[in-house]
VODRENLUM-186089 format. One record per residue (C-alpha): residue number from 1; residue in one letter; x, y, z. Coordinates in Angstrom, 3 decimals, padded with zeros to 6 digits. Each point is the difference from the previous one (the first is absolute). Layout:
! VODRENLUM-186089
(NUM; a; (X; Y; Z)) ...
***
This chain:
! VODRENLUM-186089
(1; m; (133.748; 097.472; 112.449)) (2; r; (-002.025; -002.836; -002.103)) (3; s; (-000.580; 000.735; -003.763)) (4; v; (-003.140; -001.098; -002.125)) (5; r; (001.158; -001.590; -002.928)) (6; i; (-001.557; 001.998; -003.004)) (7; g; (001.661; 001.590; -002.918)) (8; p; (001.886; 003.265; 000.377)) (9; v; (-002.373; 001.943; -002.437)) (10; a; (-003.138; -001.561; 001.838)) (11; a; (001.477; 001.221; 003.470)) (12; a; (000.868; 003.117; -001.302)) (13; l; (-003.447; 000.787; -001.361)) (14; a; (-001.512; -001.385; 003.086)) (15; i; (001.881; 002.367; 002.143)) (16; l; (-000.716; 002.891; -002.037)) (17; s; (-003.484; -000.491; -000.038)) (18; l; (000.006; -000.570; 003.787)) (19; g; (001.735; 003.417; 000.298)) (20; a; (-002.705; 001.431; -002.051)) (21; q; (-002.680; -001.588; 002.268)) (22; a; (001.689; 001.577; 003.068)) (23; q; (-000.429; 003.318; -001.254)) (24; g; (-001.715; 001.941; 002.302)) (25; t; (000.381; -002.208; 002.640)) (26; k; (003.311; 000.925; 001.571)) (27; d; (-001.175; 000.233; 003.441)) (28; e; (-001.588; -003.372; 000.152)) (29; k; (002.282; -002.787; 001.048)) (30; i; (000.545; -003.857; -000.809)) (31; v; (-002.400; -001.793; 002.035)) (32; a; (001.443; -000.584; 003.727)) (33; p; (-000.262; -003.784; 001.025)) (34; v; (-002.204; 001.423; 002.835)) (35; e; (-002.468; 001.137; -002.749)) (36; r; (000.430; -003.110; -002.148)) (37; e; (-000.831; -002.364; 003.022)) (38; y; (-002.973; 002.050; 000.552)) (39; l; (-001.460; 000.186; -003.698)) (40; g; (001.255; -003.296; -001.004)) (41; a; (-001.549; -002.021; 002.761)) (42; a; (-001.273; -003.731; -001.796)) (43; s; (-003.448; 000.087; -001.045)) (44; p; (-002.460; -002.540; 000.454)) (45; l; (-000.892; 000.140; -003.369)) (46; v; (003.405; -002.382; -000.741)) (47; t; (-001.877; -003.322; 000.353)) (48; e; (-003.254; 000.948; -001.515)) (49; p; (-001.120; -001.222; -003.372)) (50; m; (000.598; 002.145; -002.773)) (51; h; (-001.190; 000.349; -003.588)) (52; q; (003.273; 000.517; -002.016)) (53; s; (000.622; 000.683; -003.976)) (54; s; (003.210; 000.410; -001.919)) (55; n; (000.871; 002.653; -001.726)) (56; p; (001.549; -000.893; -003.288)) (57; k; (002.376; 002.629; -000.293)) (58; a; (001.442; -000.383; 003.487)) (59; p; (003.104; -002.294; 000.397)) (60; p; (-000.663; -003.741; 000.464)) (61; m; (-000.346; -001.272; 003.325)) (62; t; (-000.652; -003.510; 001.507)) (63; e; (-003.062; -000.780; 002.165)) (64; a; (002.518; -000.440; 002.838)) (65; e; (001.589; 003.094; -000.490)) (66; f; (-003.196; 001.945; -000.457)) (67; t; (-001.301; -001.296; 003.186)) (68; r; (002.934; 000.803; 002.172)) (69; a; (000.211; 003.496; -001.522)) (70; r; (-003.694; 000.265; 000.799)) (71; q; (000.830; -000.469; 003.631)) (72; i; (002.898; 001.790; 000.332)) (73; y; (-002.249; 003.168; -001.603)) (74; f; (-002.579; -000.698; 002.526)) (75; e; (002.295; -000.087; 002.778)) (76; r; (002.055; 003.060; -000.830)) (77; c; (-001.168; 002.161; -002.530)) (78; a; (-003.835; -000.018; 000.102)) (79; g; (-000.161; 002.448; 002.916)) (80; c; (001.623; 002.716; -002.014)) (81; h; (-001.217; -000.765; -003.654)) (82; g; (-003.268; -001.660; 000.663)) (83; v; (-001.601; -003.313; -000.605)) (84; l; (-000.752; 000.646; -003.659)) (85; r; (003.028; 001.892; -000.233)) (86; k; (-001.866; 003.520; -000.919)) (87; g; (002.076; 001.385; 002.399)) (88; a; (-000.558; 001.402; 003.433)) (89; t; (002.620; 001.584; 002.160)) (90; g; (002.428; -001.157; -002.867)) (91; k; (-000.100; 000.142; -003.821)) (92; p; (-002.088; -001.980; -002.068)) (93; l; (001.588; -003.278; -001.561)) (94; t; (-002.628; -001.102; -002.263)) (95; p; (001.674; -001.606; -003.498)) (96; d; (-001.601; 002.921; -002.283)) (97; i; (003.141; 001.869; 002.121)) (98; t; (002.661; -003.077; 000.678)) (99; v; (-000.139; -001.585; -003.154)) (100; g; (001.072; 003.114; -001.949)) (101; k; (003.037; 000.475; 002.863)) (102; g; (001.226; -003.518; -000.644)) (103; t; (001.488; -002.400; 002.117)) (104; d; (003.893; 001.484; 000.400)) (105; y; (-001.801; 003.560; 000.924)) (106; l; (-002.202; -001.684; 002.855)) (107; k; (002.824; -001.821; 001.060)) (108; v; (002.074; 003.144; 000.748)) (109; f; (-003.256; 001.559; 001.518)) (110; i; (-000.457; -002.822; 002.407)) (111; a; (003.710; -000.366; 000.914)) (112; y; (000.610; 003.329; 000.763)) (113; g; (-003.093; 001.837; 000.707)) (114; s; (-000.737; 003.658; -000.506)) (115; p; (000.353; 003.384; 001.549)) (116; a; (-003.955; -000.044; -000.200)) (117; g; (-000.364; -002.594; 002.587)) (118; m; (000.529; -003.437; -001.535)) (119; p; (002.057; -002.390; 002.122)) (120; n; (003.482; -001.173; -001.176)) (121; w; (-001.087; -003.937; 000.262)) (122; l; (003.455; -001.344; -001.446)) (123; t; (002.515; 002.384; 001.893)) (124; s; (-001.757; 000.052; 003.352)) (125; g; (000.240; -003.782; 000.019)) (126; d; (-003.566; -001.073; -000.141)) (127; f; (000.081; -001.344; -003.356)) (128; d; (002.582; -002.010; -001.972)) (129; e; (000.862; 000.573; -003.624)) (130; k; (-002.455; -002.989; -001.216)) (131; t; (-002.739; 001.373; 001.965)) (132; v; (000.544; 003.646; -001.511)) (133; d; (-000.354; -001.862; -003.323)) (134; l; (-002.990; -002.153; 000.963)) (135; m; (-002.006; 003.239; 001.482)) (136; a; (001.045; 002.193; -003.369)) (137; r; (-001.596; -002.883; -002.119)) (138; y; (-003.171; -000.374; 001.909)) (139; i; (-001.069; 003.647; 000.208)) (140; q; (-000.275; 000.169; -003.779)) (141; h; (-002.224; -002.852; 000.287)) (142; d; (-003.863; 000.785; 000.441)) (143; p; (-000.779; 000.365; 004.064)) (144; p; (-001.874; -002.964; 001.450)) (145; v; (-003.275; 001.089; 001.194)) (146; p; (-001.732; -001.244; 003.533)) (147; p; (-003.261; -001.256; -000.213)) (148; e; (-002.615; 002.525; 001.428)) (149; w; (-002.153; -000.253; 003.569)) (150; s; (-003.929; -000.190; -000.480)) (151; l; (-002.301; 000.056; 002.620)) (152; a; (-000.609; -003.650; -000.495)) (153; d; (003.654; -000.563; 000.312)) (154; a; (-000.276; 001.971; 003.457)) (155; k; (-003.127; -001.899; 001.023)) (156; g; (002.071; -003.518; -001.116)) (157; t; (002.437; 000.756; 002.667)) (158; w; (-002.197; 001.298; 002.956)) (159; k; (-000.777; -002.146; 002.883)) (160; v; (-001.867; 000.791; 003.078)) (161; l; (001.866; -002.074; 002.768)) (162; i; (-002.171; 000.948; 002.685)) (163; p; (-003.704; 001.884; -001.047)) (164; p; (-000.779; 003.118; 001.963)) (165; e; (-002.756; -001.607; 001.840)) (166; a; (002.511; -002.734; 001.343)) (167; r; (002.165; 002.376; 001.316)) (168; p; (000.284; 001.114; 003.678)) (169; k; (-002.674; 002.369; 001.172)) (170; k; (002.623; 001.506; 002.456)) (171; k; (003.715; -000.042; 000.738)) (172; m; (001.039; -003.635; 000.974)) (173; n; (003.424; 000.839; 000.837)) (174; n; (001.753; 001.931; 002.728)) (175; y; (002.566; 002.083; -002.151)) (176; n; (000.203; 003.634; -000.102)) (177; i; (-000.789; 000.188; -003.526)) (178; e; (000.827; 003.552; -000.296)) (179; n; (003.680; -000.804; 000.499)) (180; i; (000.275; -003.116; -002.192)) (181; f; (002.546; 000.192; -002.680)) (182; s; (-000.414; -001.560; -003.635)) (183; t; (003.827; -000.364; -001.209)) (184; t; (000.519; -001.332; -003.658)) (185; l; (001.831; -003.051; -000.205)) (186; r; (000.815; 000.708; -003.211)) (187; d; (001.418; -002.873; -002.131)) (188; a; (-001.778; -002.413; 002.099)) (189; g; (-003.262; 001.138; -001.269)) (190; e; (-001.379; 000.880; 003.716)) (191; i; (-000.594; 002.546; 002.473)) (192; a; (000.697; -000.327; 003.733)) (193; l; (-002.241; 001.340; 002.499)) (194; i; (001.663; 001.248; 002.987)) (195; d; (-000.928; 000.934; 003.885)) (196; g; (001.144; 003.440; -000.073)) (197; d; (-000.330; -000.562; 003.991)) (198; t; (001.458; -003.376; 000.476)) (199; k; (002.265; 000.224; -002.766)) (200; e; (-001.289; -003.685; -000.920)) (201; i; (-001.095; -001.346; -003.597)) (202; i; (-003.824; -000.564; -000.218)) (203; n; (-000.094; -001.780; -003.252)) (204; i; (001.757; -000.362; -003.244)) (205; v; (-002.385; 000.338; -002.630)) (206; k; (000.202; -000.937; -003.259)) (207; t; (-000.707; 002.779; -003.060)) (208; g; (001.385; 001.112; -003.041)) (209; y; (003.529; 000.263; -001.359)) (210; a; (001.960; 002.862; 001.499)) (211; v; (-002.957; 001.816; 001.931)) (212; h; (000.412; 003.643; -001.027)) (213; i; (-002.309; 001.865; 002.694)) (214; s; (-002.273; -000.881; 002.381)) (215; r; (-003.232; 002.077; 000.729)) (216; m; (-002.631; -000.017; 002.520)) (217; s; (-003.742; 000.246; -000.241)) (218; a; (-001.834; 002.943; 001.365)) (219; s; (-001.199; -002.009; 002.770)) (220; g; (003.691; -001.308; 001.253)) (221; r; (-001.298; -004.024; -000.153)) (222; y; (001.088; -000.889; -003.531)) (223; l; (003.678; 000.362; -001.326)) (224; f; (000.175; -000.217; -003.812)) (225; v; (003.413; -000.617; -001.778)) (226; i; (001.037; -000.519; -003.514)) (227; g; (002.771; -001.785; -001.466)) (228; r; (002.194; 001.415; -002.949)) (229; d; (-001.626; -003.270; -001.979)) (230; a; (-003.570; 001.868; 000.572)) (231; k; (-001.029; -002.410; 002.531)) (232; i; (-002.325; 001.675; 002.833)) (233; n; (-000.545; -001.505; 003.399)) (234; i; (-002.472; 001.517; 002.780)) (235; i; (000.818; -001.252; 003.368)) (236; d; (-002.517; 000.456; 002.943)) (237; l; (001.927; 001.062; 003.232)) (238; w; (-003.279; -000.975; 002.158)) (239; m; (000.546; -003.627; -000.500)) (240; e; (001.948; -002.091; 002.601)) (241; k; (002.864; -000.475; -002.050)) (242; p; (-000.359; 003.083; -002.512)) (243; d; (000.354; -001.672; -003.693)) (244; n; (-001.139; 000.118; -003.533)) (245; v; (-003.961; 000.091; -000.581)) (246; a; (-000.078; 001.022; -003.986)) (247; e; (002.766; 000.415; -002.853)) (248; i; (-000.063; 000.691; -003.500)) (249; k; (002.516; 000.900; -002.989)) (250; v; (-000.856; 003.221; -001.520)) (251; g; (002.174; -000.142; -002.765)) (252; l; (003.829; -001.450; -000.751)) (253; e; (001.990; 003.020; 001.714)) (254; a; (-000.960; 002.447; 002.634)) (255; r; (000.890; 002.372; 002.981)) (256; s; (-003.069; 001.885; 001.358)) (257; v; (-003.244; -000.897; 002.122)) (258; d; (-002.209; 002.181; 002.122)) (259; t; (-003.474; -000.078; 001.856)) (260; s; (-002.814; 002.448; -000.244)) (261; k; (000.279; 002.618; 002.944)) (262; f; (-002.936; 002.576; -000.596)) (263; k; (-002.865; 000.065; 002.646)) (264; g; (-002.633; -002.485; -000.834)) (265; y; (002.334; -001.990; -002.253)) (266; e; (002.718; -001.515; 002.372)) (267; d; (000.929; -003.392; -000.732)) (268; k; (-002.593; -000.454; -002.924)) (269; l; (002.695; 000.240; -002.819)) (270; a; (003.243; -000.907; -000.865)) (271; i; (002.209; 001.367; -002.921)) (272; a; (003.555; -001.361; -001.411)) (273; g; (001.906; 001.294; -002.883)) (274; t; (002.380; -002.293; -002.746)) (275; y; (003.020; 000.567; -001.556)) (276; w; (-001.239; -002.455; -002.390)) (277; p; (-002.371; -000.053; -001.316)) (278; p; (-000.379; 004.078; 000.308)) (279; q; (-003.190; 000.065; 001.886)) (280; y; (-001.482; 000.148; 003.328)) (281; t; (-002.798; -002.277; 001.688)) (282; i; (-002.795; 000.972; 002.604)) (283; m; (-000.748; -002.825; 001.994)) (284; d; (-002.422; -000.883; 002.789)) (285; g; (001.686; 000.936; 003.290)) (286; s; (-000.836; -003.030; 002.290)) (287; t; (000.435; -002.524; -002.935)) (288; l; (002.467; 001.066; -002.844)) (289; e; (-002.947; -000.694; -002.410)) (290; p; (000.882; 001.927; -003.225)) (291; l; (-002.575; 002.681; -001.053)) (292; r; (001.791; 002.432; -002.506)) (293; i; (002.945; 000.156; -002.128)) (294; v; (001.029; 003.094; -001.637)) (295; s; (002.875; 000.305; -002.172)) (296; t; (002.665; 003.036; 000.222)) (297; r; (001.492; 000.055; -003.354)) (298; g; (-000.293; 003.511; -001.579)) (299; m; (001.762; 003.198; -000.746)) (300; i; (003.356; 001.312; 001.765)) (301; v; (-000.253; 003.051; 001.852)) (302; g; (001.290; 002.973; -002.012)) (303; t; (000.673; -001.661; -003.532)) (304; q; (-003.268; -001.984; -000.038)) (305; e; (001.687; -002.834; -001.443)) (306; y; (-001.611; -003.037; 000.439)) (307; h; (001.593; -002.735; 002.450)) (308; p; (-001.000; -003.820; -000.241)) (309; e; (001.241; -000.774; 003.547)) (310; p; (-000.183; 002.670; 002.857)) (311; r; (000.324; -001.666; 002.901)) (312; v; (-002.281; 000.592; 003.099)) (313; a; (002.236; 000.921; 003.051)) (314; a; (-001.076; 001.879; 003.088)) (315; i; (-003.661; -000.789; 001.012)) (316; v; (-001.611; 001.667; 003.217)) (317; a; (-003.579; 000.788; 001.098)) (318; s; (-001.342; 003.434; 000.157)) (319; h; (-001.169; 001.400; 003.826)) (320; f; (-001.867; 002.932; -001.761)) (321; k; (-002.282; -002.254; -002.806)) (322; p; (-000.998; -003.425; -000.804)) (323; e; (003.407; -000.309; -002.359)) (324; f; (002.678; -002.033; -000.525)) (325; i; (003.399; 001.893; -001.060)) (326; v; (001.703; -001.824; -002.832)) (327; n; (003.324; 001.071; -001.329)) (328; v; (001.052; -000.980; -003.388)) (329; k; (003.539; -000.068; -000.413)) (330; e; (000.936; 000.556; -003.740)) (331; t; (-002.652; 002.213; -000.985)) (332; g; (000.302; 002.217; 003.130)) (333; k; (-003.519; 000.231; 000.893)) (334; t; (-001.812; -000.483; 003.446)) (335; l; (-003.601; -001.521; -000.439)) (336; l; (-002.384; 000.871; 002.651)) (337; v; (-002.467; -002.889; -000.078)) (338; d; (-003.693; 000.680; 001.314)) (339; y; (-000.711; -003.451; 001.665)) (340; s; (-003.818; 000.961; 000.835)) (341; n; (-001.366; -001.360; -003.288)) (342; l; (001.887; -002.936; -001.684)) (343; d; (-002.481; -000.494; -002.605)) (344; s; (000.525; 004.007; -000.882)) (345; l; (003.754; 000.530; 000.680)) (346; r; (000.855; 003.736; 000.199)) (347; t; (003.792; 000.711; -000.233)) (348; v; (002.023; 003.391; 000.550)) (349; e; (002.988; -000.207; -002.129)) (350; i; (002.970; 002.429; 001.662)) (351; g; (003.252; 000.214; -002.343)) (352; s; (003.454; 000.768; 001.805)) (353; a; (003.228; -001.510; -001.357)) (354; q; (001.232; -003.391; -000.988)) (355; f; (000.783; -003.395; 001.911)) (356; l; (-002.389; 000.617; 002.980)) (357; h; (001.052; -002.603; 002.661)) (358; d; (-000.226; 000.237; 003.809)) (359; g; (-001.398; 002.525; 002.523)) (360; g; (-001.740; 000.998; 002.955)) (361; w; (-002.604; 002.548; 001.864)) (362; d; (001.306; 003.060; 001.385)) (363; a; (-001.086; 000.126; 003.918)) (364; s; (-003.418; 001.402; -000.778)) (365; k; (-000.639; -003.041; -002.562)) (366; r; (-001.391; 002.862; -002.396)) (367; y; (002.978; -000.044; -002.268)) (368; f; (001.383; -003.142; -001.685)) (369; l; (003.814; 000.486; -000.942)) (370; v; (001.093; -002.508; -002.685)) (371; a; (003.432; 000.026; -001.379)) (372; a; (000.549; 000.157; -003.923)) (373; n; (003.380; -001.801; 000.538)) (374; n; (001.702; 000.059; -003.235)) (375; s; (-001.327; 003.676; -000.773)) (376; n; (001.412; 001.031; 003.376)) (377; k; (-003.161; 001.383; 001.236)) (378; i; (-002.675; -000.104; 002.666)) (379; a; (-003.852; 000.236; -000.903)) (380; i; (-002.226; 001.327; 002.550)) (381; i; (-003.472; -001.127; -000.220)) (382; d; (-002.946; 001.790; 001.398)) (383; a; (-002.150; -002.811; 001.108)) (384; k; (-002.609; 002.887; 001.297)) (385; e; (-000.113; 002.159; -003.125)) (386; q; (000.964; -002.557; -002.656)) (387; r; (003.125; 001.964; -001.491)) (388; l; (003.518; -000.128; -000.311)) (389; a; (001.044; 002.111; 003.025)) (390; g; (003.984; 000.068; -000.979)) (391; l; (002.759; -001.284; -001.844)) (392; p; (003.360; 000.764; 001.572)) (393; e; (003.272; -001.309; -001.060)) (394; v; (001.972; -002.191; 002.292)) (395; g; (002.950; -002.027; -000.081)) (396; r; (001.092; -002.758; -002.427)) (397; i; (-002.513; -002.738; -000.242)) (398; p; (-002.322; 000.205; 003.625)) (399; h; (-000.761; -002.971; 001.526)) (400; p; (-002.243; 000.943; 003.253)) (401; g; (-001.869; -003.130; 000.985)) (402; r; (-002.909; 002.133; 001.488)) (403; g; (002.406; 002.592; 000.757)) (404; a; (000.561; 001.682; 003.708)) (405; n; (-002.147; 002.868; 001.576)) (406; f; (001.021; 002.478; 002.672)) (407; v; (000.050; 003.601; 000.928)) (408; h; (002.988; 002.069; -000.947)) (409; p; (000.945; 002.558; 002.397)) (410; k; (000.345; 002.629; -003.124)) (411; f; (-002.550; -001.445; -002.507)) (412; g; (-002.716; -001.245; 001.868)) (413; p; (-001.335; -003.446; -001.148)) (414; v; (002.033; -001.822; -002.295)) (415; w; (000.223; -003.645; -002.012)) (416; a; (003.497; -001.416; -000.469)) (417; t; (001.480; -002.318; -002.787)) (418; s; (003.002; -001.617; -000.512)) (419; h; (001.459; -000.798; -003.320)) (420; l; (001.405; -003.081; -001.733)) (421; g; (002.448; 002.336; -002.271)) (422; d; (001.873; 002.261; 002.409)) (423; e; (000.309; 000.400; 003.787)) (424; t; (-002.500; 002.759; 000.664)) (425; i; (-003.271; 000.065; 001.484)) (426; s; (-002.511; 002.579; -001.073)) (427; l; (-002.736; 001.676; 002.284)) (428; i; (-003.240; 001.209; -001.775)) (429; g; (-002.117; 002.452; 001.987)) (430; t; (-003.572; -000.831; 000.440)) (431; d; (-001.975; 002.272; 001.860)) (432; p; (-001.403; 002.541; -002.459)) (433; v; (-002.143; 002.015; 003.039)) (434; k; (002.678; 000.636; 002.592)) (435; y; (003.399; -000.350; -002.355)) (436; k; (-001.539; 001.205; -003.226)) (437; q; (003.339; 001.306; -001.238)) (438; y; (001.613; -003.746; 000.434)) (439; a; (-002.935; -002.183; -001.086)) (440; f; (000.690; -002.213; -003.000)) (441; k; (003.504; 000.805; -000.595)) (442; q; (003.104; -001.438; 001.301)) (443; v; (001.077; 002.108; 002.729)) (444; a; (003.248; -001.748; 000.916)) (445; q; (002.543; -002.765; -001.238)) (446; i; (002.161; -001.558; 002.747)) (447; k; (002.879; -002.561; -000.508)) (448; a; (-000.590; -003.710; 001.115)) (449; q; (002.463; -002.882; 000.330)) (450; g; (000.032; -001.109; -003.889)) (451; g; (-002.416; -000.729; -002.660)) (452; g; (-001.896; -003.350; -000.464)) (453; s; (-002.604; 001.002; 002.304)) (454; l; (-003.066; -001.570; -000.258)) (455; f; (-001.873; 001.350; 003.449)) (456; i; (-000.341; 002.820; 002.244)) (457; k; (-002.062; -000.107; 003.120)) (458; t; (-000.937; 002.043; 003.125)) (459; h; (-002.793; -000.109; 002.502)) (460; p; (-002.422; 002.969; 001.585)) (461; k; (001.811; -001.550; 003.493)) (462; s; (003.441; 000.028; -001.262)) (463; g; (002.646; 002.726; -000.312)) (464; h; (001.844; -001.963; -002.332)) (465; l; (000.272; -000.461; -003.818)) (466; y; (001.264; -003.323; -001.720)) (467; t; (001.471; -001.007; -003.292)) (468; d; (001.446; -003.295; -001.150)) (469; t; (002.246; -000.092; -002.949)) (470; t; (-001.044; -003.546; -000.970)) (471; l; (001.443; -000.310; -003.513)) (472; n; (003.204; 001.913; 000.328)) (473; p; (002.761; -001.766; -001.408)) (474; d; (002.283; 000.978; 003.147)) (475; p; (-000.848; -002.997; 002.720)) (476; k; (000.589; 002.472; 002.464)) (477; m; (-002.923; 002.054; -000.848)) (478; s; (-002.361; -002.617; -001.169)) (479; q; (000.418; -001.812; 003.593)) (480; s; (-000.892; 003.225; 001.871)) (481; v; (-002.016; 002.886; 000.408)) (482; a; (000.023; 003.704; 000.319)) (483; v; (-001.771; 001.737; 002.873)) (484; f; (-000.935; 003.687; 000.315)) (485; d; (-001.049; 001.994; 002.688)) (486; i; (-003.398; 001.822; -001.321)) (487; k; (000.683; 003.069; 002.320)) (488; n; (003.713; 000.505; -001.174)) (489; l; (000.162; -001.556; -003.931)) (490; d; (003.265; 002.343; -000.611)) (491; k; (001.953; -001.942; 002.407)) (492; g; (000.324; -002.723; -001.999)) (493; f; (-000.921; -003.919; 000.590)) (494; t; (001.041; -002.890; 002.067)) (495; v; (000.883; -003.408; -001.493)) (496; l; (-001.828; -003.001; 001.496)) (497; p; (002.004; -003.384; -000.916)) (498; i; (-003.331; -002.002; -000.084)) (499; a; (001.873; -002.713; -001.705)) (500; e; (002.616; 000.002; 002.660)) (501; w; (-002.671; -000.463; 002.868)) (502; a; (-001.803; -002.521; -001.720)) (503; g; (003.133; -002.491; 000.737)) (504; i; (-000.047; -001.932; -003.217)) (505; k; (003.271; -001.994; -000.304)) (506; d; (-000.314; -001.129; -003.888)) (507; d; (000.673; 001.837; -003.320)) (508; g; (-003.379; 001.050; -000.707)) (509; a; (-000.776; 003.435; -001.647)) (510; k; (-001.477; 001.107; 003.595)) (511; r; (-001.814; 003.012; -001.950)) (512; v; (-002.093; 002.125; 002.440)) (513; v; (-003.319; 000.789; -001.345)) (514; q; (-003.382; 002.121; 000.813)) (515; p; (000.080; 001.429; 003.755)) (516; e; (-003.550; -000.207; 001.514)) (517; y; (-001.344; 001.182; 003.115)) (518; n; (-001.896; -001.894; 002.654)) (519; k; (-003.532; 001.520; 001.272)) (520; a; (001.343; 001.728; 002.576)) (521; g; (002.745; 001.569; -002.003)) (522; d; (002.803; -000.879; 002.284)) (523; e; (001.401; -002.805; -001.993)) (524; v; (001.352; -000.273; -003.517)) (525; w; (000.130; -003.432; -001.914)) (526; f; (002.739; -000.792; -002.494)) (527; s; (000.381; -003.129; -002.445)) (528; v; (003.408; -001.175; -000.404)) (529; w; (-000.205; -001.668; -003.263)) (530; s; (002.021; -002.727; -001.635)) (531; a; (-000.557; -002.616; -002.763)) (532; k; (-002.295; -003.014; 000.792)) (533; d; (002.647; -002.275; 000.926)) (534; k; (001.887; 002.620; 002.344)) (535; e; (-001.200; 000.900; 003.422)) (536; s; (-002.107; 003.141; 000.555)) (537; a; (-001.685; 001.821; 002.805)) (538; i; (-001.978; 002.801; 001.582)) (539; v; (001.679; 002.770; 001.889)) (540; i; (-001.927; 002.177; 002.456)) (541; v; (001.180; 003.322; 000.962)) (542; d; (-000.767; 002.013; 003.013)) (543; d; (-001.251; 003.470; -001.657)) (544; k; (000.599; 002.020; 003.248)) (545; t; (003.597; -001.644; 000.479)) (546; l; (000.863; -000.702; -003.640)) (547; k; (001.504; -003.108; 001.520)) (548; l; (-000.764; -003.749; -000.680)) (549; k; (-002.932; -001.324; 001.868)) (550; k; (-000.585; -003.446; -001.522)) (551; v; (000.783; -002.342; -002.840)) (552; i; (-002.184; -002.692; -001.207)) (553; k; (001.350; -002.980; -001.862)) (554; d; (-001.849; -002.725; -001.205)) (555; p; (000.733; -002.860; -002.688)) (556; r; (-003.674; 001.049; -001.300)) (557; l; (001.228; 003.666; -000.663)) (558; i; (001.188; -000.764; -003.835)) (559; t; (000.768; 003.482; -001.644)) (560; p; (-001.852; 002.394; 001.885)) (561; t; (-000.487; 003.373; -001.575)) (562; g; (-003.068; 002.131; 000.540)) (563; h; (-001.658; 000.596; 003.282)) (564; f; (-003.512; 001.469; 000.720)) (565; n; (-001.109; 000.663; 003.410)) (566; v; (-004.028; -000.599; 000.222)) (567; y; (-001.206; 003.182; 001.505)) (568; n; (002.775; 002.280; -001.951)) (569; t; (-001.131; -001.587; -002.991)) (570; q; (-003.451; 000.205; 000.965)) (571; h; (000.166; 004.038; 000.643)) (572; d; (002.532; 000.514; -002.594)) (573; i; (002.468; 001.170; 002.697)) (574; y; (003.632; 000.856; -001.115)) 
***
């Protein structure tokens, strides 16, 4: 084991202090590699100009050291501790705390981690001793502050490439639009539009970096995508060759976009939420013209402490009211935003639990289930009655994507989530009428292949439930998926060697991610995801036989990750 060169007294004090911090957290673990990879994903803020000031009480740093440390922080640390270091899923690391601890203490803490969840950056091999020292000094300086993003800033990036009046008046191609797939080409800053019938690539469309989600307009004509760099694109699927018709940047880092779905408002508005600045933007649904920006800074549910950067995570459009359902991560609040009058914006605020992230509708599309991931809970929002219907505890760090809906032989309609932090799948009852005794409770936990799951999926016409284990450190798990028979969940799962079926010969990671059904529900698509300079592929499985059906390979399929079938996305089928 490598050591950090600090004085023995300082080391002892630091370790004692770490032990004191860990009291009451004996059941918590050092952050596993799978969790670290998820929480420490690089932020687009790495390259943004920021206001910087120097704390005179902090240890000296050269400009080059500060610049390097800043990059490391936004690549490895900001996901847990926040952009402003005020704390998120991790503890605050502001100078009023860190300067008093001193460099020696901080070096031990960074090197060896803590039982409360701090990664052991040195002993894991991620940092060397020089980097540990660098980061210990950096977090004693004032955090650099990224710029805000105003309506004027958004308008400065807004482009209408083809105005609505110049777009097709009818569908101009022969594609079965409802069975088109939008596949994220993460590191290329593109999406691939793939014909689900012929398996041919229709077009490679330039987008923002690392598209996080694709969403459909209510009409099924327009595809909206948002990159992690907060760039939104509208793609018109009626064009002879579907392509961009409008774009905008709504901030500096983002995850979510959706469009208005309520009767009378179809395709009229769009909304996007940002990680930085913490706010959401409402736009014209056909042009992306920004209309309103609303900050989400405010008080944390329960403690009522102010949080300066509560990030906007999942957003969906209600089917019961002209409302957007906006989930605010750090404050643990769900906002029901009435978009019927943007000049007099009305919002219902529902508190649940911190770290709201991703989620999906139950089968009735009345209840939205969102993962409060580091609270290990699922918040269930009743979109009709505008209330919190339930807050059941589940496994460690639920990450459902949209989740999976099916009818359980005993519990009736259920919604399922897998987890980043353990191998379980949690089932939550969703029918308060016929199965009242099970409604909005965790009714069962089944053991899957392993932790590190990002997505779980089924289809109304399928008898199977699929889970990936994309971020599991064991390649055998990350390169395969587990499949359950919905009618006999207790018999365990079948492992499908997806990466092996892809037939890729190089040494890429070949991680398998995000199962997605075709419209008919008889095929399941998977991305086999390797680095930008390695071969990747898409593998299609016959859902009836669980056998390989097709492999799509193309040099243009660079780092494929998420899949979104047009019909299933439009109708929230999962």
